[in-house]
C-alpha angles and dihedrals in degrees: 000000000000123000092250093050089047092050093051093049092049090049091055095053115111129229090241136110121274151112128282127200120203116207135195130228088276093053094251116148103242099171138018121195140171126221140187084213119027093193096055096041100046095043089054089069093059100044130077115333098204094099094043122110118233096261091054094045088054091049093051091053089060098044110113099158140354139207129204131204117201119221131189096233141018091245089057089050092054091049090050092047092057091048094051092045090055093045097048102022090207122213098236098044122093105240134194097245109253092346093162089068101048110134129231137193112246128201105198127230098239136122085254103028121215124215108221144150119256141164095205127077109213118189095224099118093273120142120239133198122191152335096249118198095238144000090255090061092050091050094049089052093049092047090055090047092051090052090050102040133039100223120145122273097192126085097216123127109268113227100149090236102092115143093232140354128250128256091267091064091053093051093045096252096115131044089221104238090162090069095036094255089140133025122245088250090053093047092049087054089060090052090051088055090053091051092047091051092049089050088057095250095120092135091058092063099058100072091052093044092050089049092051091048093053090048092051092050090051093056087046094246092141094166093060090042091053093048091050090047089056092046090051093050092048093052093046089052092052093044090053090061094049108094120235109223105167132031092224135079097252135135129208143142118236115213124191131159136214124199129204128220089252094054097260113137137196128198118206118205116200112194117213115183124177089348096308129109102232097180149310128239133188127222125192122224120217122206095025113140136195094264097050111111119234085242092058090049094049089046092055091045097048093050094044099040100045089042086073102023110113091205124050118186122223089244133038112193112206134195091216130017114263122232117259089019094173095053092045092049091051092048093050092049088053094050092047098040095231136055120306120197125206112204137180107196121210100191141353133053098326090053091052090051088051091053092047091051092049092055089053089049092053093048092049093047091054093049090048092048093053089044094053101037120116120235095265090051092046092050091049091050095050093047091046095050091046091051093048093046094048095037095238120173090225143014112287095237095160115043123180118196128194130204133172128212131183141135111241088326096308124122088007117191139166131205137208121197123187127214121190121187085357092301129110112259097198093180088072098045114121135202124201130197107212108238108163104047125084119198130000105322108140092178095058091043091054090047091051091053094047091044093052093044100052097033086063088047088063093051110097097213095059123107123266093257088059095043095051111099123209130247088219136014119207124191123194108242144040138288092310096059091041092056090045091054093043091055091056095049090051090049090054094043096242125144105199127152107255138180141174123225113209108204101209095068099006090244122166119218122202128191114268093010116110098195123062126238119240114199117210114272092238098043123123089223092062092047087054100049091045089053090050096048094045089051091052091048090048092048093048098047094045087055091045093053092049092054092044091052091047091049090051095050091044095050093049095050093037091061089061110093111237096024109110129168097282096049089043090056091045092054093046091047089054102041104022100225144019087261089054092053089049090055093049123095122242091251090055092048093048089052092063108103113261094024132108133203090250091052091045091054088048093053092048088051094049097044098034121209 
């Protein structure tokens, strides 16, 4: 597109509402926007870039062409913008992640309605509630409804003449319309209760249900009275757990946003109906960048979320003001059929709700960020968290961990495992048979292993794996083990970062620090040090068991006169174990090289079998 052609096209734009689509050199739609004046808005992209943010400058660099669609009103432009964003999912728009697949709860338009989950809105007279952020959120709600209200769970045609009811009827979870246990009118009343509950009017159900229960008891229909009594109790139990946040009968949504360092964003929606906080759900926003303002993110969320929402409250409480507030308020009012207010509270109860919702958004963003990180990002996060917690000058890219294993001081061994970039480096693992310690002295055993490992590191002729020094040493244990290890490092003249990990409370102890460090339970750093410690323990105990087994075998065979190390090895090579020798015949033992029949008979006599 030449400059002359661009100038002609810009001059032809009208000062009217509409939608514009920016395209790259391949013709892909990379951004969709709305405008009260197409002429002013589109021209702004091709003027001076001095006042543009980084994201807009990058967008402009990729614009090769544009298209405009004129609308009659600004509200129509907003609706069309949403439709085109969903269709093209442009790279530079902020998008509700996977918004096309958000699920709803549907109450079907049938003589005996069903309450089901769906991802499709069908204009057949059904009632819809949502959207919910995930299928899990829908199914949790359905499970609660099924406990509270005995609507049918099947999809069979209801005639009232079924030969027998299903299990749900027998356990009191279905009123039994299939066998005619309730009339269509009575069943419809159950569905009305479901709708009332989903609309946040659970309190309104109780007086009518109590009246129905008393009426059933008066006509001696004790089964119906008992069912209503259980329904009342279940609803009361749920309502007790719904937090009363205002003393008035008012309904609104509270929206707050959290942004991550990498530009990812999460919007949290808290739902208040009739003065009660019914719940709070999080929604991830795709395409958000570091330089996107919270207002821009909330604007994108409001227009996309409420475009598909089947219930719009009379008020939406916002953490930040949205762009084009008047246009969005008019659009929401049109969708609801009555006035919708957009408010940004500065103080009072609503401000407290905004702050509470924002904290939830931040927590959910962190959980989502960890869940969706790739291995490299997860590794960097774990090492960064660990470095921050321990006050290290650099990331602990190489970590060496020591553990000791023995049985009352016998067959004592120590292990050293190595993790590089948060992954095991098994080629650098080392095992130590404890040689200088008599009796059960774990501290001295640990010192021997550490002394042998780092003394060799200081010897020039050693291999690279021995010469490499760690960025962090971890010892399994508490302050005693830490002090013992530090004593050896001082003796060798080494100044290496070191910590001890105590298993009982997962406490990290540091030299010259009296109080332990407790890493957050959901931190990547804690997962990492636990993995390293457990690997060191596994490596040590496996080595210890092998040594103990060898020691046991050796002691049994060594006690037999005439069986020395060479014959013992030959027997074990042939039969695999002491038990294998015990099961062998005298002739088979005598045929082993170096054995005689007399020795074979002696072995059988000593071992039995």
